[in-house]
Biopython code that builds the backbone (N, CA, C, O; Angstrom):
import numpy as np
from Bio.PDB.StructureBuilder import StructureBuilder

atoms = [
    (1, "MET", "N", (-10.895, 8.460, -38.505)),
    (1, "MET", "CA", (-10.134, 7.250, -38.316)),
    (1, "MET", "C", (-10.995, 6.272, -37.513)),
    (1, "MET", "O", (-11.400, 6.572, -36.390)),
    (2, "ASP", "N", (-11.265, 5.130, -38.081)),
    (2, "ASP", "CA", (-12.114, 4.136, -37.442)),
    (2, "ASP", "C", (-11.234, 3.126, -36.712)),
    (2, "ASP", "O", (-10.441, 2.413, -37.327)),
    (3, "GLN", "N", (-11.387, 3.079, -35.403)),
    (3, "GLN", "CA", (-10.611, 2.123, -34.614)),
    (3, "GLN", "C", (-11.500, 0.953, -34.238)),
    (3, "GLN", "O", (-12.634, 1.136, -33.796)),
    (4, "GLN", "N", (-10.980, -0.238, -34.418)),
    (4, "GLN", "CA", (-11.727, -1.422, -34.047)),
    (4, "GLN", "C", (-11.199, -1.951, -32.725)),
    (4, "GLN", "O", (-9.995, -1.958, -32.469)),
    (5, "LEU", "N", (-12.127, -2.392, -31.900)),
    (5, "LEU", "CA", (-11.773, -2.990, -30.627)),
    (5, "LEU", "C", (-11.431, -4.450, -30.865)),
    (5, "LEU", "O", (-12.235, -5.201, -31.416)),
    (6, "GLU", "N", (-10.249, -4.846, -30.452)),
    (6, "GLU", "CA", (-9.854, -6.240, -30.626)),
    (6, "GLU", "C", (-10.459, -7.077, -29.515)),
    (6, "GLU", "O", (-10.258, -6.805, -28.332)),
    (7, "ILE", "N", (-11.197, -8.093, -29.911)),
    (7, "ILE", "CA", (-11.831, -8.992, -28.954)),
    (7, "ILE", "C", (-11.449, -10.414, -29.321)),
    (7, "ILE", "O", (-11.483, -10.803, -30.488)),
    (8, "CYS", "N", (-11.090, -11.168, -28.320)),
    (8, "CYS", "CA", (-10.748, -12.571, -28.531)),
    (8, "CYS", "C", (-12.029, -13.347, -28.825)),
    (8, "CYS", "O", (-12.959, -13.347, -28.018)),
    (9, "ASN", "N", (-12.075, -13.992, -29.954)),
    (9, "ASN", "CA", (-13.245, -14.773, -30.345)),
    (9, "ASN", "C", (-13.002, -16.269, -30.227)),
    (9, "ASN", "O", (-13.729, -17.061, -30.828)),
    (10, "CYS", "N", (-12.007, -16.662, -29.474)),
    (10, "CYS", "CA", (-11.703, -18.085, -29.368)),
    (10, "CYS", "C", (-12.515, -18.736, -28.254)),
    (10, "CYS", "O", (-13.026, -18.069, -27.355)),
    (11, "GLU", "N", (-12.613, -20.039, -28.344)),
    (11, "GLU", "CA", (-13.269, -20.828, -27.310)),
    (11, "GLU", "C", (-12.242, -21.133, -26.222)),
    (11, "GLU", "O", (-11.037, -21.005, -26.440)),
    (12, "VAL", "N", (-12.720, -21.528, -25.074)),
    (12, "VAL", "CA", (-11.817, -21.930, -23.996)),
    (12, "VAL", "C", (-11.066, -23.176, -24.443)),
    (12, "VAL", "O", (-11.671, -24.164, -24.859)),
    (13, "ILE", "N", (-9.761, -23.120, -24.353)),
    (13, "ILE", "CA", (-8.940, -24.249, -24.782)),
    (13, "ILE", "C", (-8.701, -25.210, -23.627)),
    (13, "ILE", "O", (-8.751, -26.426, -23.808)),
    (14, "HIS", "N", (-8.445, -24.680, -22.462)),
    (14, "HIS", "CA", (-8.128, -25.501, -21.288)),
    (14, "HIS", "C", (-9.210, -25.299, -20.236)),
    (14, "HIS", "O", (-8.980, -24.659, -19.210)),
    (15, "GLY", "N", (-10.377, -25.842, -20.497)),
    (15, "GLY", "CA", (-11.543, -25.654, -19.642)),
    (15, "GLY", "C", (-11.332, -26.051, -18.201)),
    (15, "GLY", "O", (-11.790, -25.360, -17.291)),
    (16, "GLU", "N", (-10.636, -27.169, -17.978)),
    (16, "GLU", "CA", (-10.394, -27.625, -16.600)),
    (16, "GLU", "C", (-9.536, -26.626, -15.838)),
    (16, "GLU", "O", (-9.787, -26.339, -14.668)),
    (17, "VAL", "N", (-8.530, -26.107, -16.508)),
    (17, "VAL", "CA", (-7.640, -25.137, -15.867)),
    (17, "VAL", "C", (-8.418, -23.863, -15.539)),
    (17, "VAL", "O", (-8.294, -23.325, -14.439)),
    (18, "VAL", "N", (-9.206, -23.389, -16.479)),
    (18, "VAL", "CA", (-9.991, -22.172, -16.258)),
    (18, "VAL", "C", (-10.952, -22.368, -15.096)),
    (18, "VAL", "O", (-11.084, -21.486, -14.247)),
    (19, "SER", "N", (-11.623, -23.513, -15.047)),
    (19, "SER", "CA", (-12.561, -23.801, -13.948)),
    (19, "SER", "C", (-11.844, -23.847, -12.606)),
    (19, "SER", "O", (-12.332, -23.312, -11.611)),
    (20, "LYS", "N", (-10.678, -24.493, -12.589)),
    (20, "LYS", "CA", (-9.908, -24.606, -11.345)),
    (20, "LYS", "C", (-9.481, -23.220, -10.849)),
    (20, "LYS", "O", (-9.645, -22.896, -9.673)),
    (21, "VAL", "N", (-8.936, -22.412, -11.754)),
    (21, "VAL", "CA", (-8.481, -21.071, -11.375)),
    (21, "VAL", "C", (-9.665, -20.228, -10.918)),
    (21, "VAL", "O", (-9.576, -19.515, -9.918)),
    (22, "LYS", "N", (-10.772, -20.310, -11.651)),
    (22, "LYS", "CA", (-11.961, -19.533, -11.302)),
    (22, "LYS", "C", (-12.449, -19.877, -9.902)),
    (22, "LYS", "O", (-12.864, -18.990, -9.156)),
    (23, "SER", "N", (-12.405, -21.147, -9.541)),
    (23, "SER", "CA", (-12.878, -21.566, -8.215)),
    (23, "SER", "C", (-11.939, -21.121, -7.098)),
    (23, "SER", "O", (-12.336, -21.062, -5.934)),
    (24, "GLN", "N", (-10.698, -20.810, -7.453)),
    (24, "GLN", "CA", (-9.708, -20.428, -6.442)),
    (24, "GLN", "C", (-9.492, -18.918, -6.339)),
    (24, "GLN", "O", (-8.773, -18.453, -5.455)),
    (25, "LEU", "N", (-10.110, -18.156, -7.238)),
    (25, "LEU", "CA", (-9.966, -16.699, -7.162)),
    (25, "LEU", "C", (-10.664, -16.169, -5.916)),
    (25, "LEU", "O", (-11.759, -16.620, -5.581)),
    (26, "PRO", "N", (-10.040, -15.215, -5.229)),
    (26, "PRO", "CA", (-10.713, -14.578, -4.089)),
    (26, "PRO", "C", (-11.943, -13.805, -4.569)),
    (26, "PRO", "O", (-12.101, -13.537, -5.760)),
    (27, "GLU", "N", (-12.801, -13.455, -3.627)),
    (27, "GLU", "CA", (-13.978, -12.647, -3.939)),
    (27, "GLU", "C", (-13.527, -11.315, -4.543)),
    (27, "GLU", "O", (-12.461, -10.798, -4.206)),
    (28, "LYS", "N", (-14.346, -10.771, -5.433)),
    (28, "LYS", "CA", (-13.995, -9.505, -6.089)),
    (28, "LYS", "C", (-13.800, -8.381, -5.079)),
    (28, "LYS", "O", (-12.919, -7.539, -5.253)),
    (29, "ASP", "N", (-14.611, -8.358, -4.025)),
    (29, "ASP", "CA", (-14.474, -7.314, -3.013)),
    (29, "ASP", "C", (-13.107, -7.392, -2.332)),
    (29, "ASP", "O", (-12.494, -6.365, -2.039)),
    (30, "THR", "N", (-12.638, -8.602, -2.084)),
    (30, "THR", "CA", (-11.321, -8.793, -1.473)),
    (30, "THR", "C", (-10.225, -8.300, -2.411)),
    (30, "THR", "O", (-9.275, -7.649, -1.975)),
    (31, "LEU", "N", (-10.357, -8.609, -3.694)),
    (31, "LEU", "CA", (-9.360, -8.148, -4.663)),
    (31, "LEU", "C", (-9.387, -6.629, -4.809)),
    (31, "LEU", "O", (-8.345, -6.010, -5.024)),
    (32, "ARG", "N", (-10.570, -6.024, -4.694)),
    (32, "ARG", "CA", (-10.658, -4.552, -4.725)),
    (32, "ARG", "C", (-9.942, -3.950, -3.515)),
    (32, "ARG", "O", (-9.240, -2.947, -3.633)),
    (33, "GLN", "N", (-10.128, -4.572, -2.358)),
    (33, "GLN", "CA", (-9.450, -4.091, -1.151)),
    (33, "GLN", "C", (-7.939, -4.200, -1.313)),
    (33, "GLN", "O", (-7.200, -3.315, -0.883)),
    (34, "LEU", "N", (-7.483, -5.279, -1.928)),
    (34, "LEU", "CA", (-6.054, -5.451, -2.173)),
    (34, "LEU", "C", (-5.544, -4.371, -3.125)),
    (34, "LEU", "O", (-4.474, -3.804, -2.905)),
    (35, "ALA", "N", (-6.300, -4.089, -4.170)),
    (35, "ALA", "CA", (-5.918, -3.027, -5.108)),
    (35, "ALA", "C", (-5.851, -1.680, -4.393)),
    (35, "ALA", "O", (-4.939, -0.890, -4.635)),
    (36, "ASP", "N", (-6.815, -1.420, -3.514)),
    (36, "ASP", "CA", (-6.813, -0.169, -2.744)),
    (36, "ASP", "C", (-5.590, -0.082, -1.835)),
    (36, "ASP", "O", (-5.007, 0.990, -1.669)),
    (37, "LEU", "N", (-5.204, -1.215, -1.247)),
    (37, "LEU", "CA", (-4.010, -1.241, -0.403)),
    (37, "LEU", "C", (-2.783, -0.842, -1.214)),
    (37, "LEU", "O", (-1.979, -0.020, -0.774)),
    (38, "TYR", "N", (-2.644, -1.426, -2.389)),
    (38, "TYR", "CA", (-1.481, -1.112, -3.217)),
    (38, "TYR", "C", (-1.506, 0.330, -3.715)),
    (38, "TYR", "O", (-0.448, 0.911, -3.958)),
    (39, "LYS", "N", (-2.677, 0.913, -3.870)),
    (39, "LYS", "CA", (-2.765, 2.324, -4.263)),
    (39, "LYS", "C", (-2.104, 3.217, -3.220)),
    (39, "LYS", "O", (-1.487, 4.226, -3.562)),
    (40, "VAL", "N", (-2.230, 2.849, -1.957)),
    (40, "VAL", "CA", (-1.616, 3.641, -0.887)),
    (40, "VAL", "C", (-0.101, 3.661, -1.061)),
    (40, "VAL", "O", (0.549, 4.662, -0.756)),
    (41, "PHE", "N", (0.456, 2.565, -1.547)),
    (41, "PHE", "CA", (1.900, 2.474, -1.753)),
    (41, "PHE", "C", (2.362, 3.200, -3.018)),
    (41, "PHE", "O", (3.562, 3.264, -3.285)),
    (42, "SER", "N", (1.435, 3.745, -3.792)),
    (42, "SER", "CA", (1.808, 4.399, -5.047)),
    (42, "SER", "C", (2.291, 5.833, -4.849)),
    (42, "SER", "O", (2.700, 6.481, -5.812)),
    (43, "ASP", "N", (2.252, 6.333, -3.631)),
    (43, "ASP", "CA", (2.670, 7.704, -3.356)),
    (43, "ASP", "C", (4.071, 7.709, -2.744)),
    (43, "ASP", "O", (4.318, 7.055, -1.731)),
    (44, "PHE", "N", (4.984, 8.455, -3.370)),
    (44, "PHE", "CA", (6.380, 8.507, -2.937)),
    (44, "PHE", "C", (6.523, 8.963, -1.486)),
    (44, "PHE", "O", (7.293, 8.375, -0.727)),
    (45, "THR", "N", (5.793, 9.996, -1.100)),
    (45, "THR", "CA", (5.881, 10.501, 0.272)),
    (45, "THR", "C", (5.424, 9.444, 1.271)),
    (45, "THR", "O", (6.062, 9.254, 2.306)),
    (46, "ARG", "N", (4.336, 8.763, 0.973)),
    (46, "ARG", "CA", (3.849, 7.728, 1.890)),
    (46, "ARG", "C", (4.856, 6.594, 2.026)),
    (46, "ARG", "O", (5.040, 6.056, 3.118)),
    (47, "VAL", "N", (5.507, 6.226, 0.929)),
    (47, "VAL", "CA", (6.522, 5.170, 0.998)),
    (47, "VAL", "C", (7.694, 5.629, 1.860)),
    (47, "VAL", "O", (8.230, 4.844, 2.643)),
    (48, "GLN", "N", (8.097, 6.890, 1.725)),
    (48, "GLN", "CA", (9.171, 7.417, 2.574)),
    (48, "GLN", "C", (8.774, 7.368, 4.049)),
    (48, "GLN", "O", (9.572, 6.983, 4.903)),
    (49, "ILE", "N", (7.544, 7.757, 4.335)),
    (49, "ILE", "CA", (7.055, 7.730, 5.718)),
    (49, "ILE", "C", (7.068, 6.305, 6.244)),
    (49, "ILE", "O", (7.545, 6.055, 7.351)),
    (50, "LEU", "N", (6.551, 5.374, 5.462)),
    (50, "LEU", "CA", (6.515, 3.975, 5.902)),
    (50, "LEU", "C", (7.920, 3.445, 6.145)),
    (50, "LEU", "O", (8.161, 2.736, 7.121)),
    (51, "TRP", "N", (8.846, 3.789, 5.259)),
    (51, "TRP", "CA", (10.216, 3.299, 5.435)),
    (51, "TRP", "C", (10.830, 3.875, 6.710)),
    (51, "TRP", "O", (11.496, 3.161, 7.458)),
    (52, "ALA", "N", (10.609, 5.151, 6.952)),
    (52, "ALA", "CA", (11.123, 5.782, 8.173)),
    (52, "ALA", "C", (10.521, 5.122, 9.405)),
    (52, "ALA", "O", (11.217, 4.876, 10.390)),
    (53, "LEU", "N", (9.217, 4.837, 9.345)),
    (53, "LEU", "CA", (8.549, 4.220, 10.495)),
    (53, "LEU", "C", (8.946, 2.760, 10.668)),
    (53, "LEU", "O", (8.801, 2.199, 11.755)),
    (54, "GLU", "N", (9.438, 2.153, 9.616)),
    (54, "GLU", "CA", (9.964, 0.789, 9.747)),
    (54, "GLU", "C", (11.235, 0.820, 10.586)),
    (54, "GLU", "O", (11.547, -0.139, 11.291)),
    (55, "LEU", "N", (11.956, 1.918, 10.507)),
    (55, "LEU", "CA", (13.210, 2.054, 11.249)),
    (55, "LEU", "C", (12.987, 2.479, 12.696)),
    (55, "LEU", "O", (13.714, 2.051, 13.593)),
    (56, "ASN", "N", (11.973, 3.327, 12.923)),
    (56, "ASN", "CA", (11.719, 3.828, 14.276)),
    (56, "ASN", "C", (10.366, 4.529, 14.314)),
    (56, "ASN", "O", (9.935, 5.108, 13.317)),
    (57, "GLU", "N", (9.697, 4.476, 15.468)),
    (57, "GLU", "CA", (8.472, 5.265, 15.602)),
    (57, "GLU", "C", (8.860, 6.736, 15.632)),
    (57, "GLU", "O", (9.910, 7.100, 16.163)),
    (58, "LEU", "N", (8.006, 7.578, 15.059)),
    (58, "LEU", "CA", (8.299, 9.003, 14.957)),
    (58, "LEU", "C", (7.023, 9.812, 15.129)),
    (58, "LEU", "O", (5.927, 9.327, 14.850)),
    (59, "CYS", "N", (7.173, 11.043, 15.589)),
    (59, "CYS", "CA", (6.033, 11.961, 15.663)),
    (59, "CYS", "C", (5.954, 12.756, 14.359)),
    (59, "CYS", "O", (6.878, 12.722, 13.546)),
    (60, "VAL", "N", (4.864, 13.457, 14.171)),
    (60, "VAL", "CA", (4.637, 14.226, 12.941)),
    (60, "VAL", "C", (5.745, 15.252, 12.721)),
    (60, "VAL", "O", (6.244, 15.399, 11.605)),
    (61, "CYS", "N", (6.130, 15.958, 13.778)),
    (61, "CYS", "CA", (7.165, 16.998, 13.642)),
    (61, "CYS", "C", (8.491, 16.406, 13.184)),
    (61, "CYS", "O", (9.167, 16.973, 12.326)),
    (62, "ASP", "N", (8.858, 15.267, 13.756)),
    (62, "ASP", "CA", (10.113, 14.623, 13.360)),
    (62, "ASP", "C", (10.047, 14.118, 11.921)),
    (62, "ASP", "O", (11.022, 14.229, 11.178)),
    (63, "LEU", "N", (8.900, 13.563, 11.525)),
    (63, "LEU", "CA", (8.736, 13.128, 10.135)),
    (63, "LEU", "C", (8.830, 14.314, 9.181)),
    (63, "LEU", "O", (9.462, 14.219, 8.129)),
    (64, "ALA", "N", (8.205, 15.426, 9.545)),
    (64, "ALA", "CA", (8.249, 16.625, 8.705)),
    (64, "ALA", "C", (9.685, 17.118, 8.541)),
    (64, "ALA", "O", (10.100, 17.480, 7.440)),
    (65, "SER", "N", (10.434, 17.130, 9.632)),
    (65, "SER", "CA", (11.830, 17.551, 9.578)),
    (65, "SER", "C", (12.657, 16.583, 8.737)),
    (65, "SER", "O", (13.452, 17.002, 7.896)),
    (66, "LEU", "N", (12.466, 15.307, 8.968)),
    (66, "LEU", "CA", (13.209, 14.268, 8.250)),
    (66, "LEU", "C", (12.995, 14.364, 6.742)),
    (66, "LEU", "O", (13.943, 14.238, 5.967)),
    (67, "LEU", "N", (11.750, 14.586, 6.331)),
    (67, "LEU", "CA", (11.414, 14.589, 4.908)),
    (67, "LEU", "C", (11.383, 15.994, 4.302)),
    (67, "LEU", "O", (11.057, 16.169, 3.128)),
    (68, "ASN", "N", (11.729, 16.997, 5.129)),
    (68, "ASN", "CA", (11.759, 18.389, 4.678)),
    (68, "ASN", "C", (10.414, 18.802, 4.071)),
    (68, "ASN", "O", (10.342, 19.342, 2.967)),
    (69, "MET", "N", (9.361, 18.527, 4.831)),
    (69, "MET", "CA", (7.999, 18.844, 4.409)),
    (69, "MET", "C", (7.276, 19.539, 5.549)),
    (69, "MET", "O", (7.777, 19.590, 6.672)),
    (70, "THR", "N", (6.104, 20.070, 5.260)),
    (70, "THR", "CA", (5.321, 20.718, 6.309)),
    (70, "THR", "C", (4.617, 19.668, 7.163)),
    (70, "THR", "O", (4.358, 18.549, 6.721)),
    (71, "VAL", "N", (4.319, 20.058, 8.388)),
    (71, "VAL", "CA", (3.564, 19.181, 9.282)),
    (71, "VAL", "C", (2.209, 18.855, 8.663)),
    (71, "VAL", "O", (1.728, 17.727, 8.772)),
    (72, "SER", "N", (1.599, 19.835, 8.020)),
    (72, "SER", "CA", (0.302, 19.635, 7.380)),
    (72, "SER", "C", (0.376, 18.570, 6.286)),
    (72, "SER", "O", (-0.498, 17.708, 6.195)),
    (73, "ALA", "N", (1.408, 18.630, 5.464)),
    (73, "ALA", "CA", (1.565, 17.652, 4.379)),
    (73, "ALA", "C", (1.785, 16.250, 4.934)),
    (73, "ALA", "O", (1.229, 15.279, 4.420)),
    (74, "ILE", "N", (2.593, 16.146, 5.978)),
    (74, "ILE", "CA", (2.844, 14.841, 6.598)),
    (74, "ILE", "C", (1.571, 14.317, 7.247)),
    (74, "ILE", "O", (1.249, 13.136, 7.118)),
    (75, "SER", "N", (0.854, 15.181, 7.936)),
    (75, "SER", "CA", (-0.400, 14.773, 8.582)),
    (75, "SER", "C", (-1.399, 14.240, 7.563)),
    (75, "SER", "O", (-2.093, 13.256, 7.819)),
    (76, "HIS", "N", (-1.468, 14.889, 6.419)),
    (76, "HIS", "CA", (-2.370, 14.448, 5.354)),
    (76, "HIS", "C", (-2.022, 13.025, 4.900)),
    (76, "HIS", "O", (-2.907, 12.190, 4.715)),
    (77, "GLN", "N", (-0.739, 12.766, 4.727)),
    (77, "GLN", "CA", (-0.310, 11.432, 4.289)),
    (77, "GLN", "C", (-0.496, 10.397, 5.398)),
    (77, "GLN", "O", (-0.850, 9.251, 5.123)),
    (78, "LEU", "N", (-0.262, 10.791, 6.633)),
    (78, "LEU", "CA", (-0.466, 9.869, 7.754)),
    (78, "LEU", "C", (-1.933, 9.467, 7.876)),
    (78, "LEU", "O", (-2.244, 8.335, 8.247)),
    (79, "LYS", "N", (-2.821, 10.390, 7.566)),
    (79, "LYS", "CA", (-4.249, 10.057, 7.613)),
    (79, "LYS", "C", (-4.561, 8.946, 6.616)),
    (79, "LYS", "O", (-5.276, 7.999, 6.945)),
    (80, "ALA", "N", (-4.030, 9.058, 5.404)),
    (80, "ALA", "CA", (-4.246, 8.014, 4.394)),
    (80, "ALA", "C", (-3.666, 6.682, 4.858)),
    (80, "ALA", "O", (-4.258, 5.629, 4.621)),
    (81, "LEU", "N", (-2.521, 6.725, 5.513)),
    (81, "LEU", "CA", (-1.891, 5.498, 6.014)),
    (81, "LEU", "C", (-2.683, 4.897, 7.172)),
    (81, "LEU", "O", (-2.763, 3.676, 7.304)),
    (82, "ARG", "N", (-3.269, 5.752, 8.009)),
    (82, "ARG", "CA", (-4.108, 5.260, 9.117)),
    (82, "ARG", "C", (-5.380, 4.620, 8.587)),
    (82, "ARG", "O", (-5.784, 3.553, 9.048)),
    (83, "VAL", "N", (-6.014, 5.275, 7.614)),
    (83, "VAL", "CA", (-7.250, 4.742, 7.024)),
    (83, "VAL", "C", (-6.990, 3.368, 6.402)),
    (83, "VAL", "O", (-7.847, 2.486, 6.459)),
    (84, "ALA", "N", (-5.824, 3.190, 5.817)),
    (84, "ALA", "CA", (-5.455, 1.909, 5.211)),
    (84, "ALA", "C", (-4.943, 0.911, 6.246)),
    (84, "ALA", "O", (-4.563, -0.208, 5.900)),
    (85, "ASN", "N", (-4.934, 1.311, 7.505)),
    (85, "ASN", "CA", (-4.470, 0.464, 8.608)),
    (85, "ASN", "C", (-3.005, 0.041, 8.448)),
    (85, "ASN", "O", (-2.626, -1.073, 8.809)),
    (86, "LEU", "N", (-2.195, 0.941, 7.906)),
    (86, "LEU", "CA", (-0.775, 0.654, 7.740)),
    (86, "LEU", "C", (0.071, 1.222, 8.867)),
    (86, "LEU", "O", (1.184, 0.752, 9.105)),
    (87, "VAL", "N", (-0.446, 2.227, 9.562)),
    (87, "VAL", "CA", (0.261, 2.789, 10.710)),
    (87, "VAL", "C", (-0.674, 2.835, 11.913)),
    (87, "VAL", "O", (-1.897, 2.877, 11.781)),
    (88, "LYS", "N", (-0.058, 2.824, 13.077)),
    (88, "LYS", "CA", (-0.809, 2.952, 14.330)),
    (88, "LYS", "C", (-0.189, 4.088, 15.130)),
    (88, "LYS", "O", (0.900, 4.566, 14.812)),
    (89, "THR", "N", (-0.893, 4.511, 16.171)),
    (89, "THR", "CA", (-0.421, 5.629, 16.984)),
    (89, "THR", "C", (-0.267, 5.220, 18.442)),
    (89, "THR", "O", (-0.891, 4.279, 18.932)),
    (90, "ARG", "N", (0.602, 5.981, 19.111)),
    (90, "ARG", "CA", (0.797, 5.849, 20.554)),
    (90, "ARG", "C", (0.957, 7.255, 21.103)),
    (90, "ARG", "O", (1.775, 8.032, 20.612)),
    (91, "ARG", "N", (0.175, 7.578, 22.123)),
    (91, "ARG", "CA", (0.240, 8.913, 22.718)),
    (91, "ARG", "C", (1.141, 8.887, 23.951)),
    (91, "ARG", "O", (1.052, 7.990, 24.790)),
    (92, "ASP", "N", (2.008, 9.894, 24.035)),
    (92, "ASP", "CA", (2.837, 10.101, 25.217)),
    (92, "ASP", "C", (2.692, 11.575, 25.588)),
    (92, "ASP", "O", (3.392, 12.432, 25.048)),
    (93, "GLY", "N", (1.778, 11.859, 26.512)),
    (93, "GLY", "CA", (1.468, 13.246, 26.846)),
    (93, "GLY", "C", (0.766, 13.903, 25.676)),
    (93, "GLY", "O", (-0.284, 13.444, 25.227)),
    (94, "LYS", "N", (1.360, 14.988, 25.184)),
    (94, "LYS", "CA", (0.769, 15.697, 24.048)),
    (94, "LYS", "C", (1.306, 15.213, 22.701)),
    (94, "LYS", "O", (0.820, 15.629, 21.649)),
    (95, "ILE", "N", (2.290, 14.349, 22.737)),
    (95, "ILE", "CA", (2.933, 13.905, 21.498)),
    (95, "ILE", "C", (2.340, 12.566, 21.058)),
    (95, "ILE", "O", (2.184, 11.642, 21.856)),
    (96, "ILE", "N", (2.016, 12.488, 19.768)),
    (96, "ILE", "CA", (1.519, 11.242, 19.185)),
    (96, "ILE", "C", (2.631, 10.658, 18.319)),
    (96, "ILE", "O", (3.146, 11.314, 17.414)),
    (97, "TYR", "N", (2.985, 9.425, 18.614)),
    (97, "TYR", "CA", (4.012, 8.721, 17.860)),
    (97, "TYR", "C", (3.355, 7.758, 16.885)),
    (97, "TYR", "O", (2.340, 7.134, 17.194)),
    (98, "TYR", "N", (3.945, 7.648, 15.710)),
    (98, "TYR", "CA", (3.447, 6.752, 14.671)),
    (98, "TYR", "C", (4.429, 5.609, 14.473)),
    (98, "TYR", "O", (5.642, 5.785, 14.579)),
    (99, "SER", "N", (3.885, 4.439, 14.185)),
    (99, "SER", "CA", (4.699, 3.270, 13.863)),
    (99, "SER", "C", (3.906, 2.400, 12.897)),
    (99, "SER", "O", (2.715, 2.621, 12.682)),
    (100, "LEU", "N", (4.576, 1.413, 12.320)),
    (100, "LEU", "CA", (3.889, 0.493, 11.418)),
    (100, "LEU", "C", (2.873, -0.322, 12.203)),
    (100, "LEU", "O", (3.112, -0.674, 13.358)),
    (101, "SER", "N", (1.756, -0.617, 11.588)),
    (101, "SER", "CA", (0.679, -1.351, 12.263)),
    (101, "SER", "C", (1.089, -2.753, 12.676)),
    (101, "SER", "O", (0.750, -3.207, 13.768)),
    (102, "ASP", "N", (1.821, -3.443, 11.802)),
    (102, "ASP", "CA", (2.221, -4.814, 12.117)),
    (102, "ASP", "C", (3.343, -5.256, 11.178)),
    (102, "ASP", "O", (3.792, -4.497, 10.320)),
    (103, "ASP", "N", (3.780, -6.489, 11.360)),
    (103, "ASP", "CA", (4.886, -7.012, 10.552)),
    (103, "ASP", "C", (4.515, -7.196, 9.084)),
    (103, "ASP", "O", (5.403, -7.254, 8.233)),
    (104, "HIS", "N", (3.220, -7.289, 8.769)),
    (104, "HIS", "CA", (2.816, -7.416, 7.366)),
    (104, "HIS", "C", (3.245, -6.189, 6.565)),
    (104, "HIS", "O", (3.686, -6.309, 5.421)),
    (105, "VAL", "N", (3.115, -5.024, 7.164)),
    (105, "VAL", "CA", (3.480, -3.781, 6.477)),
    (105, "VAL", "C", (4.980, -3.786, 6.194)),
    (105, "VAL", "O", (5.409, -3.438, 5.094)),
    (106, "LYS", "N", (5.766, -4.177, 7.177)),
    (106, "LYS", "CA", (7.218, -4.275, 6.994)),
    (106, "LYS", "C", (7.543, -5.271, 5.889)),
    (106, "LYS", "O", (8.413, -5.019, 5.055)),
    (107, "SER", "N", (6.853, -6.387, 5.885)),
    (107, "SER", "CA", (7.077, -7.416, 4.871)),
    (107, "SER", "C", (6.764, -6.901, 3.467)),
    (107, "SER", "O", (7.511, -7.168, 2.526)),
    (108, "ILE", "N", (5.667, -6.165, 3.328)),
    (108, "ILE", "CA", (5.309, -5.594, 2.022)),
    (108, "ILE", "C", (6.408, -4.641, 1.556)),
    (108, "ILE", "O", (6.820, -4.680, 0.397)),
    (109, "LEU", "N", (6.880, -3.787, 2.461)),
    (109, "LEU", "CA", (7.947, -2.837, 2.121)),
    (109, "LEU", "C", (9.218, -3.560, 1.688)),
    (109, "LEU", "O", (9.791, -3.253, 0.642)),
    (110, "LEU", "N", (9.651, -4.516, 2.494)),
    (110, "LEU", "CA", (10.906, -5.207, 2.213)),
    (110, "LEU", "C", (10.821, -6.049, 0.948)),
    (110, "LEU", "O", (11.780, -6.107, 0.179)),
    (111, "THR", "N", (9.688, -6.699, 0.724)),
    (111, "THR", "CA", (9.515, -7.494, -0.492)),
    (111, "THR", "C", (9.549, -6.594, -1.726)),
    (111, "THR", "O", (10.180, -6.932, -2.727)),
    (112, "GLY", "N", (8.875, -5.458, -1.653)),
    (112, "GLY", "CA", (8.913, -4.505, -2.762)),
    (112, "GLY", "C", (10.315, -3.978, -3.003)),
    (112, "GLY", "O", (10.739, -3.825, -4.148)),
    (113, "PHE", "N", (11.037, -3.700, -1.921)),
    (113, "PHE", "CA", (12.410, -3.202, -2.025)),
    (113, "PHE", "C", (13.306, -4.234, -2.699)),
    (113, "PHE", "O", (14.106, -3.894, -3.571)),
    (114, "GLU", "N", (13.169, -5.495, -2.295)),
    (114, "GLU", "CA", (13.946, -6.568, -2.924)),
    (114, "GLU", "C", (13.621, -6.661, -4.409)),
    (114, "GLU", "O", (14.514, -6.846, -5.237)),
    (115, "HIS", "N", (12.352, -6.534, -4.740)),
    (115, "HIS", "CA", (11.934, -6.651, -6.139)),
    (115, "HIS", "C", (12.550, -5.552, -7.002)),
    (115, "HIS", "O", (13.049, -5.835, -8.092)),
    (116, "VAL", "N", (12.523, -4.311, -6.536)),
    (116, "VAL", "CA", (13.068, -3.219, -7.354)),
    (116, "VAL", "C", (14.591, -3.248, -7.414)),
    (116, "VAL", "O", (15.184, -2.608, -8.283)),
    (117, "ASN", "N", (15.228, -3.976, -6.510)),
    (117, "ASN", "CA", (16.689, -4.060, -6.502)),
    (117, "ASN", "C", (17.224, -5.334, -7.140)),
    (117, "ASN", "O", (18.416, -5.622, -7.038)),
    (118, "GLU", "N", (16.361, -6.099, -7.796)),
    (118, "GLU", "CA", (16.823, -7.325, -8.475)),
    (118, "GLU", "C", (17.577, -6.984, -9.731)),
    (118, "GLU", "O", (18.041, -7.881, -10.435)),
]
sb = StructureBuilder()
sb.init_structure("model")
sb.init_model(0)
sb.init_chain("A")
sb.init_seg("    ")
for serial, (resi, resn, name, xyz) in enumerate(atoms, 1):
    if name == "N":
        sb.init_residue(resn, " ", resi, " ")
    sb.init_atom(name, np.array(xyz, "f"), 0.0, 1.0, " ", f" {name:<3s}", serial, name[0])
structure = sb.get_structure()
């Protein structure tokens, strides 16, 4: 079975518009970083953790209990969230508490929630 790749062979119709949009696109590296950020939100467990942390700061043990998961599994997901700069930590003695890094994270969560509930 021979499959042909469909390629648009047309000329630019709205050259001014294309030029304007092209000049306003962010750098590719910035767009890659944005794509990587959204990848972090593609995991159900991480979204649950973020939503819980939007409500209150929590330690790993409390998150594990809340989500009925192992401490190891929660720690693994928290590491991904820390690397993406979506959560921050606060130490109180031997206990480390996690919370959202800033209001941008809350905004991303709430905007996504509104979108899926439209």
